[in-house]
Structures are given as C-alpha cells and as structure tokens.
LOMARFI-709779 format. One line per 2 residues: their letters; for each residue x, y, z of N, C-alpha, C, O. Coordinates in pm, whole numbers, plus 50000, padded with zeros to 5 digits. Each point is the difference from the previous one (the first is absolute). Example, Ala and Ser with C-alpha at 12.3 -4.5 7.8 and 13.67 -1.06 7.14 Angstrom:
// residues 2
AS = 51319,49431,50780,49911,50119,50000,50090,50120,50000,50104,49998,50066  49861,50107,49862,50082,50119,50006,49923,50109,50073,50051,50111,50017
***
This chain:
// residues 228
MN = 58375,26555,82067,49897,50104,50008,50018,50078,50130,50006,49941,50108  50003,50196,49882,50017,50079,50121,49870,50010,50076,49895,49956,49953
SS = 50111,50102,50166,49883,50003,50088,49885,50081,49942,49884,49961,50012  50148,50153,49923,49893,50083,49943,49930,49928,49885,49877,50008,49988
AA = 50200,49923,49928,49940,49925,49889,49917,49885,50052,49893,49971,49946  50154,49962,50158,49925,49890,50059,49869,50049,50060,49897,49935,49986
SR = 50108,50179,50081,49880,50056,50061,49898,50039,49893,49880,49976,50016  50169,50083,49875,49911,50038,49891,49934,49878,49938,49882,50004,49966
EI = 50194,49888,50018,49947,49877,49944,49891,49942,50088,49897,49953,49950  50125,50050,50182,49900,49949,50095,49872,50081,49993,49890,49944,50000
IM = 50124,50190,49993,49883,50088,49994,49920,49975,49873,49877,49991,50005  50192,49999,49881,49930,49979,49873,49929,49866,49997,49890,49990,49947
TR = 50173,49908,50110,49937,49868,50006,49873,50004,50082,49898,49943,49960  50107,50125,50154,49881,50010,50084,49889,50077,49933,49882,49965,50011
LE = 50154,50142,49918,49899,50078,49929,49931,49917,49893,49878,50007,49984  50199,49915,49942,49944,49917,49894,49908,49893,50058,49901,49962,49937
QT = 50132,49990,50180,49920,49894,50062,49870,50052,50059,49901,49928,50007  50099,50199,50036,49882,50053,50069,49913,50091,49915,49883,50021,50033
SG = 50171,50035,49857,49923,50099,49924,49897,49937,49909,49901,50065,49966  50120,49813,49994,49908,49937,49906,50017,50049,49859,49919,49967,49913
LP = 50187,50111,50060,50027,50050,49866,50088,49902,49924,50068,49918,50062  49931,50088,49806,50084,49910,49921,50146,50020,50031,50040,50108,50044
QE = 50041,49790,49933,50143,50010,50022,50061,50094,49897,49936,50034,49900  50186,50009,50125,50063,50101,49916,50014,49955,49856,49994,50083,49909
DS = 50024,49787,50068,50022,49954,49863,49871,49964,49927,50002,49946,49890  49885,50086,50175,49873,49970,49934,49979,50092,49881,50030,50119,50008
EN = 49918,49829,49881,49973,50080,49881,49852,50026,49984,49958,50057,49899  49963,49902,50197,49855,50017,49992,49960,50125,50076,49996,49999,50123
FS = 49973,50109,49804,49963,50126,50065,49852,50030,49981,49957,50114,50021  49966,49788,49942,49858,50024,49978,49930,50042,50127,49901,50075,49995
FI = 50148,49879,50120,49937,50036,50127,50011,50150,50024,49913,50059,50065  50192,50006,49883,50017,50143,50018,49900,50075,49912,49935,50094,50045
EG = 50052,49864,49830,49912,50069,49907,49857,49998,50050,49925,50095,49975  50036,49801,50092,49865,49992,50053,49972,50102,50107,49884,50035,50024
RL = 50220,50014,50041,49983,50097,50106,50019,50144,49953,49972,50094,50074  50076,49922,49803,50035,50133,49954,49880,50090,49977,50009,50120,50021
LD = 49880,49825,49937,49884,50080,49967,49893,49983,50107,49933,49897,50007  50052,50205,50076,49900,49999,50106,49864,50027,49937,49977,50108,49945
ES = 49932,49793,50062,49870,50013,49935,49922,50119,50051,49920,50058,49926  50102,49981,50200,49926,50113,50058,50046,50133,49941,49936,50103,50022
KR = 50174,49895,49904,50054,50123,49943,49998,49998,49848,50081,50066,49935  49830,49859,50009,49981,49999,49854,49888,50099,49967,49884,49960,49983
WA = 50151,50168,50008,49899,50101,49978,49969,50019,49852,50084,49973,49914  49794,50073,50059,49961,50033,49864,50075,50124,49955,50058,50072,50083
SE = 49942,49955,49787,50079,50109,49944,49965,50135,50062,50089,50076,50037  49783,49954,49977,49959,50128,50057,50045,50014,50144,50040,50109,50042
EK = 49953,49782,50034,50041,50004,50139,50151,50020,50011,50047,50070,50090  50028,49870,49820,50146,50017,50003,50037,50146,49975,50088,50055,50066
VK = 49845,50007,49838,50026,50141,49972,49965,50086,50121,50075,50090,50039  49811,49881,50020,49953,50077,50116,50096,49987,50118,50033,50100,50064
RL = 50011,49778,49963,50091,49978,50113,50135,50066,49977,50053,50065,50090  50001,49919,49790,50129,50061,49971,49993,50152,50013,50089,50061,50058
KS = 49807,49998,49889,49984,50146,50006,49990,50047,50144,50065,50097,50039  49853,49836,50040,49981,50039,50139,50129,49991,50081,50032,50090,50077
MM = 50042,49802,49904,50122,49979,50079,50111,50095,49956,50078,50046,50084  49929,49984,49788,50104,50091,49953,49971,50143,50041,50091,50076,50034
EA = 49783,49962,49964,49964,50135,50042,50024,50020,50149,50022,50112,50045  49973,49780,50031,50024,50008,50144,50144,50038,50032,50029,50048,50110
VH = 50062,49932,49794,50141,50037,50022,50042,50111,49903,50114,50006,49953  49788,50084,50018,50027,50123,49926,50029,49980,49852,50066,50084,49939
TE = 49887,49807,50003,50012,49982,49855,49875,50056,49933,49889,49984,50052  50129,50080,49834,49888,50056,49925,49961,49899,49891,50082,49968,49914
VH = 49796,49983,50090,49956,49896,49907,49885,50053,49914,49902,50053,50052  50111,49932,49815,49897,50043,49907,49951,49878,49921,50081,49928,49942
LC = 49790,50050,50055,49940,49892,49922,49947,50059,49870,49931,50101,50001  50102,49835,49887,49955,50052,49871,49990,49887,49898,50041,49887,50027
GK = 49904,50144,49859,49985,49902,49894,50116,50007,49902,50083,50091,50008  49922,49814,49899,50110,49995,49904,49997,50119,49904,50103,50037,49944
NT = 49779,50024,50038,49989,50114,49909,50007,50134,50072,49999,50105,49936  50008,49891,50196,49998,50126,50075,50123,50020,50088,50014,50105,50063
WG = 50076,49796,49942,50113,50014,50090,50091,50116,49961,50065,50060,50085  49938,49972,49785,50081,50113,49954,49949,50130,50059,50078,50087,50038
NT = 49790,49928,49968,49941,50120,50060,50036,50008,50148,50025,50109,50053  49979,49776,50012,50037,49997,50141,50145,50044,50019,50031,50077,50091
LC = 50057,49874,49822,50140,50038,50008,50016,50151,49979,50076,50065,50071  49853,49989,49831,50009,50143,49973,49949,50081,50119,50056,50104,50034
SV = 49837,49848,50028,49945,50068,50116,50099,50001,50116,50016,50101,50068  50050,49784,49954,50100,49989,50107,50117,50094,49971,50049,50069,50090
AK = 49994,49935,49784,50113,50085,49963,49968,50147,50021,50084,50077,50047  49794,49963,49918,49958,50139,50017,49992,50036,50148,50047,50106,50042
QK = 49891,49806,50036,49982,50026,50142,50135,50013,50072,50016,50084,50088  50079,49832,49874,50129,49998,50069,50106,50082,49929,50116,50002,50039
QI = 49842,50067,49856,50089,50089,49924,50123,49926,49948,50113,50046,50015  49862,49839,49925,50106,49920,49941,50022,50046,49856,49910,49988,49917
SR = 50207,50064,50054,50029,50047,49865,50088,49902,49923,49997,49997,49877  50081,49925,50195,50085,49897,49936,49985,49869,50076,49999,49997,50123
IL = 49988,49895,49802,49980,49870,50062,50094,49897,49937,50011,49991,49878  50056,49934,50206,50096,49900,49955,49927,49870,49968,49912,49957,50074
YG = 50125,49979,49814,49937,49875,49962,50100,49912,49927,50106,50046,49958  49860,49826,50027,50085,49908,49925,49948,49986,49858,49890,49948,49980
AN = 50186,50097,49924,49952,50004,49861,49986,49862,49938,49935,49986,49896  50123,49912,50165,49992,49865,49943,49905,49910,50079,50016,49878,49999
TA = 49888,50181,50068,49902,49922,50077,49867,49994,49927,49977,50073,49903  49936,49839,50146,49866,49989,49939,49920,50128,50020,49912,50032,49920
LA = 50119,50040,50186,49927,50122,50032,50041,50116,49909,49923,50094,49979  50198,49900,49968,50056,50112,49925,49916,50041,49880,49975,50119,49979
LE = 49981,49784,49941,49923,50031,49880,49872,50074,50035,49961,50094,49931  49972,49863,50176,49877,50065,50041,50026,50143,50046,49923,50091,49970
LE = 50187,49929,50101,50035,50134,50045,50032,50091,49882,49958,50116,49997  50115,49831,49906,50038,50081,49883,49878,50034,49915,49991,50110,49946
NL = 49916,49796,50041,49876,50029,49927,49918,50105,50072,49941,50089,49938  50056,49900,50193,49926,50097,50081,50061,50139,49986,49928,50100,49994
KQ = 50204,49906,49999,50070,50127,49985,49967,50064,49865,49985,50122,49991  50003,49797,49905,49967,50051,49867,49856,50052,49996,49972,50100,49934
ES = 49939,49832,50136,49858,50039,50001,49976,50124,50085,49918,50085,49965  50154,49924,50146,49977,50113,50092,50134,50059,50042,50038,49989,50117
PA = 50034,50073,49792,50135,50049,50031,50003,50102,50113,50099,50008,50073  49795,50071,49941,49999,50103,50104,49967,49943,50137,50032,50062,50102
MV = 49906,49822,49902,49955,49942,50126,50101,49902,50059,50009,49985,50122  50066,49947,49793,50093,49897,50045,50137,50064,50026,50049,50076,49917
PE = 50013,49894,50197,50132,50056,50029,50103,49956,49895,49978,49904,49926  50131,50166,50070,50109,49963,49911,50053,49862,50043,50029,49977,50117
LI = 49983,49933,49786,50044,49864,50029,50152,49992,49987,50056,50031,49894  50010,49928,50212,50146,49989,50001,50039,49853,50011,49967,49934,50099
DY = 50101,50016,49802,50042,49860,49998,50119,49979,50093,50101,50070,49991  49886,49832,50098,50113,49969,50090,50087,49896,49927,49976,49880,50009
KD = 50125,50169,49920,50079,49910,49916,50149,50002,50030,50074,49912,49955  49971,50189,50120,50143,50012,50026,50039,49929,50130,49916,49985,50089
PI = 50208,49972,49923,50048,49937,50124,49983,50093,50119,49992,50122,49985  50004,49819,50135,49978,50077,50121,50106,50110,50016,49969,50108,50049
EE = 50154,49865,49911,50106,50099,50014,49970,50128,49921,50046,50108,50036  49875,49877,49856,49968,50115,49916,49859,50052,50025,49957,50096,49936
SK = 49971,49841,50157,49859,50035,50021,49971,50058,50139,49884,50024,50034  50219,49997,50045,49977,50045,50137,49926,50133,50006,49904,50014,50076
DL = 50139,50081,49845,49933,50131,50001,49855,49987,49954,49910,50061,50058  50068,49859,49838,49865,49980,49949,49909,49939,50106,49888,50048,50020
LF = 50158,49850,50047,49919,49931,50099,49959,50091,50115,49889,49989,50052  50200,50100,49988,49970,50087,50112,49928,50128,49959,49954,50076,50086
EI = 50036,49950,49784,49932,50121,49954,49864,49971,49936,49919,50091,49985  50056,49783,49980,49875,49965,49932,49881,50015,50095,50015,49982,50121
DA = 49869,50051,49825,49881,50020,50084,49940,49868,50048,49954,49989,50113  50047,49910,49798,49936,49873,50034,50050,49891,49907,50064,50027,49898
AI = 49907,49849,50138,50030,49885,49914,49877,49913,49992,49924,49989,50097  50056,49948,49789,49887,49909,49983,50054,49863,49960,50086,49990,49912
TT = 49863,49905,50152,50048,49864,49972,49883,49904,49987,49888,50028,50042  50141,49859,49898,49906,49890,49999,50013,49924,50132,50087,50030,50081
TR = 49826,49872,49939,50008,49914,50117,49984,49856,49956,49945,49972,49893  50104,49936,50189,49985,49858,49972,49863,49952,50045,49948,49900,49949
GG = 49994,50171,50146,49869,49962,50053,49978,50066,50135,50077,50087,50041  49818,49870,50027,49969,50053,50132,49956,49888,50092,49965,49891,49953
IA = 50036,50135,50177,49959,49901,50100,49892,50061,50087,50024,50096,50072  49855,49848,49921,49886,50055,50074,50015,49983,50150,49963,50090,50076
ET = 50090,49798,49968,50009,49971,50142,50083,50104,50075,49964,50038,50111  50143,50008,49830,50090,50093,50068,49996,50141,49942,50064,50090,50054
GS = 49862,49932,49837,49996,50130,49938,50136,50039,49945,50052,50107,50031  50006,49806,49886,50136,50022,49951,50007,49992,49848,49919,49933,49936
LI = 50179,50136,50008,50033,49990,49859,50122,49910,49984,50089,49998,50086  49914,49928,49805,50116,49917,49969,50077,50069,49887,49945,50021,49892
LW = 50180,50013,50134,50086,50061,49899,50118,49909,49972,50065,49950,50093  49963,50028,49779,50119,49926,49960,50086,50095,49918,49980,50011,49879
PT = 50114,50058,50183,50085,50094,49926,50073,49932,49884,50042,49885,50010  49972,50188,49882,50069,49952,49880,50094,50111,49952,49995,50111,50053
PD = 50090,49861,49849,50085,50107,49945,49918,50117,49945,50048,50113,49999  49830,49860,49954,49915,50106,49947,49927,50076,50110,49967,50117,49983
EP = 50008,49817,50130,49936,50063,50115,50078,49962,50126,49953,49918,50079  50163,50140,49940,50083,49965,50116,49938,50046,50131,49910,50084,50003
RL = 50140,49859,50105,49948,50029,50135,50000,50149,50030,49910,50049,50069  50187,50024,49882,50013,50142,50033,49880,50082,49951,49973,50108,50054
MS = 49955,49843,49845,49884,50073,49950,49891,50010,50105,49926,50098,50003  50062,49802,50082,49897,50002,50104,50054,50044,50134,49926,50004,50099
LI = 50202,50028,49906,50064,50033,50127,50035,50147,50014,49980,50058,50106  50073,50002,49788,50054,50136,50013,49902,50111,49965,49987,50094,50079
PP = 49942,49902,49808,49908,50110,49968,49897,50020,50112,49959,49903,50063  50000,50220,49964,49908,50026,50111,49863,49938,49985,49932,49973,50099
IH = 50026,50003,49775,49869,49938,49976,50020,49876,49914,50062,50006,49894  49884,49883,50152,50004,49876,49922,49857,49966,49960,49914,49979,50086
IA = 50062,50015,49784,49869,49960,49948,50013,49858,49948,50082,49972,49913  49838,49937,50141,50005,49859,49961,49870,49961,49932,49891,50031,50048
VL = 50121,49901,49840,49883,49956,49923,49976,49852,50029,50088,49917,49980  49791,50051,50066,49966,49863,50040,49871,49958,49931,49901,50073,50004
YA = 50100,49809,49935,49878,49946,49939,49926,49916,50103,50059,49917,50069  49809,50105,49941,49920,49934,50102,50007,49848,49990,49996,49931,50102
EE = 50015,50016,49776,50005,49854,49985,50131,49941,50050,50013,49878,50010  50083,50207,50021,50128,49953,50051,50012,50020,50152,50110,49996,50055
IY = 49777,50026,50010,49998,50008,50146,49970,49861,50054,49897,49941,49966  50191,50007,50117,49982,49867,50059,49950,50013,50143,50018,50103,50065
ST = 49919,49793,49982,49948,50003,50137,50114,50003,50101,49997,50079,50094  50103,49835,49886,50110,49990,50096,50134,49998,49927,50007,49981,49878
FR = 50098,50038,50198,50136,49994,49947,50028,49860,49945,50062,49985,49895  49894,49913,50176,50024,49863,49957,49929,49969,49869,50054,49931,49914
EA = 49825,50123,50071,49928,49979,49875,50076,50063,49884,50007,49943,49891  50049,50174,50132,50078,50066,49895,50121,49916,49960,50029,49985,49882
MI = 50041,49961,50217,50119,49920,49972,49966,49876,49918,50072,49964,49907  49817,49970,50129,49962,49876,49930,49947,50031,49860,50042,49937,49902
TE = 49867,50160,50089,49939,50032,49871,50102,50050,49899,49994,49965,49882  50100,50116,50165,50101,50057,49911,50122,49909,49983,50092,50031,49924
NW = 49907,49856,50146,50110,49903,49990,50136,50065,50026,50091,49994,49918  49918,50070,50198,50122,50072,50033,50122,49909,50010,50113,50047,49985
TS = 49866,49824,50040,50114,49910,50014,50078,49985,49870,50114,49955,50000  49824,50084,49888,50068,49987,49871,50104,50110,49978,50080,49992,49907
GM = 49917,50108,50177,50099,50107,49985,49952,50129,50061,49887,50044,49975  50198,50019,50107,49967,50126,50063,50113,50100,49979,50116,49961,49980
PT = 49851,50168,50025,50107,50100,49991,50079,50004,50130,49958,49942,50101  50154,50125,49896,50081,50008,50122,49941,50097,50100,50045,50006,50115
NA = 49854,50071,49843,49946,50102,50089,49849,50012,49983,49952,50099,49946  49973,49800,50099,49854,50004,49997,49951,50083,50118,50055,49990,50110
LL = 49842,50092,49868,49956,50093,50102,49851,49986,50031,49920,49971,49911  50045,50049,50215,49862,50013,50042,49989,50137,50067,50068,50025,50100
IS = 49849,50063,49846,49985,50133,50060,49852,50029,50024,49914,49960,49922  50058,50109,50187,49863,50031,50037,49971,50149,50007,49884,50041,49995
GP = 50220,50040,50015,49977,50143,50012,50129,50077,49986,50105,49941,49974  49889,50191,50043,50122,50081,49993,50094,49965,50113,49961,49932,50095
SK = 50162,50112,49895,50098,49968,50102,49955,50055,50135,49931,50101,50008  50110,49830,50098,49964,50046,50134,50107,49958,50099,50075,49905,49976
TA = 49931,50166,50133,50094,49968,50107,49942,50048,50132,49904,50077,50002  50155,49878,50107,49953,50042,50132,50120,50035,50086,50104,49934,49993
DI = 49882,50170,50089,50110,50039,50087,49993,49921,50130,49918,49909,50015  50167,50126,50078,50009,49925,50125,49872,50010,50083,49974,49915,50085
EQ = 49947,50188,49889,49873,50016,50070,49885,49933,49925,49883,50018,50035  50151,49906,49864,49903,49923,49921,49902,50088,49924,49884,49963,49979
TL = 50163,50154,49980,49919,50088,49918,50023,49964,49854,50112,50012,49949  49782,49944,49982,50013,49953,49861,49996,50118,49905,49910,50083,50005
VY = 50189,49923,49907,50009,50108,49902,50010,49939,49861,50078,49907,49977  49843,50145,49929,50000,49948,49864,50084,50088,49908,50014,50121,50022
GV = 50041,49817,49874,50072,50074,49898,50136,50050,50041,50040,50108,49957  50031,49819,50126,50132,50043,50046,50110,49938,49913,50084,50072,49946
HG = 49915,49797,50041,50099,49930,49918,49927,49937,49882,49915,49913,50018  50119,50130,49863,49931,49946,49883,49888,50093,49957,49995,50116,50040
CK = 49914,49832,49877,49894,50085,49944,49911,50055,50110,49971,49933,50100  49985,50191,49881,49913,50064,50099,49854,49967,49976,49919,50003,50093
EL = 50047,49963,49782,49862,49967,49967,49996,49877,49909,50079,49988,49906  49828,49923,50123,49976,49885,49913,49858,50010,49947,49904,50007,50077
VV = 50085,49994,49792,49869,50009,49933,49980,49872,49919,50084,49967,49915  49808,49962,50109,49972,49876,49928,49879,50020,49911,49893,50038,50047
IV = 50123,49936,49825,49889,50005,49904,49960,49856,49971,50074,49926,49935  49809,50035,50113,49950,49864,49981,49907,50000,49878,49895,50064,50001
IQ = 50144,49863,49896,49921,49990,49878,49910,49877,50006,50049,49888,50004  49821,50134,49995,49904,49889,50013,49944,49959,49864,49918,49908,49993
***
C-alpha cells in the first residue's frame, strides 16, 4: 500500500470511529429516512401553493393560479398578452389532448400548436423562431420555489431552454414541501432520467460588478400555470 492509500485508509477509519454513522457495508438506511422529512416543513396544500408562488415571483417568474376548468382561459390570456402566435408542445404527452381540445373549442384564441417531433439537427430553425414552448412538470417544491422537470423524448430539455417563453403546467397536488419529500414520495431511487431539472425562474447571470440580469442564457420568461 502506497503512502497516499495508507493515509486515506487512516482518515476513513477515524471518520467511521468518530461520526457515529453506520459502516460502509451497512444495509440499514432507516436512520436516513427518519431525517428526510422535516416536520416543521410539512405545509398544508394551500400554504405550499402560496410559498411556491411567492418564491418564484421573487426571481421574476410569472405564476397564475387557476382551476381545472379555467386554466385554458388563463393560457389564452397569457398568449394574447405576450403575442404568442405559435407554441411548441409534445403531442404524445398527457397535456397534448387538453391543448388540442382547447384549440378546437377556441381556435382563434389558442396559438398554433407545433409538435416538437423532429431530431435536433432538423429543428434548430424551429426552436429559435418559435414564440414559446409549453411543457408538463413532474412537480414543484414549496421550500425552494422550484419546478421539477424530467425531460423526455417527447419534451426534451431544449423545449424549456431555447424558446424565449417557457410555459410550465403544474398541478397543485404535485407540489411537495421539500426536495427530499419529493424524492421519497415519487420513489426516485427506482429510476431517474439522465437530465432531471430544478428550475425557479428565467435564465439569469451576473457580471463582474455583480449586476444580476435576467433572460440572457436560456428562456427570457418563465410562466407557471398552477392548476388547483
């Protein structure tokens, strides 16, 4: 054993002796699960919505609260206000059928729906010319004011990254108090995508003088429609 390996072994042994944590080969992780859910952060549904909205609006996200029968009107209002004439969507998602029904009911109010179905090599012009994109979400986190996105072939990461406006649809019952609660409740250990995302607002950056600027890299506006 060389000196660096010996030193590492000594350090790990000391840590195991002083930390009070289980040894590396322990299979009992129940002690971790007991710490994952902070009882002080188990908020009621209304409080979770309120906290998420407040925190997201603090970083320039536009949040709209609506009902299951009125969210379409909210989408149409957003599209009119922002002059969205074409909107990118995933035709094979749960959201697609609702969007297509809405388009049939109010063809003049709903923007033209463009299915993102071609490979990136054939979609570059579309992505940079489209007015907005609309996606589903995996859930939300009240503690940090974040959305959980799991990109899929039907809703790839570029849909929320390149178009200037990203509209995200979030169901209130899928807002969790904390990130840890989301991981446990959704059983993330059973399988995760290669690119899970947590987003709180439009893109932002800061220069050397620490001046914060929004909408520089990535979407310029993030609009969240929360369906209660």
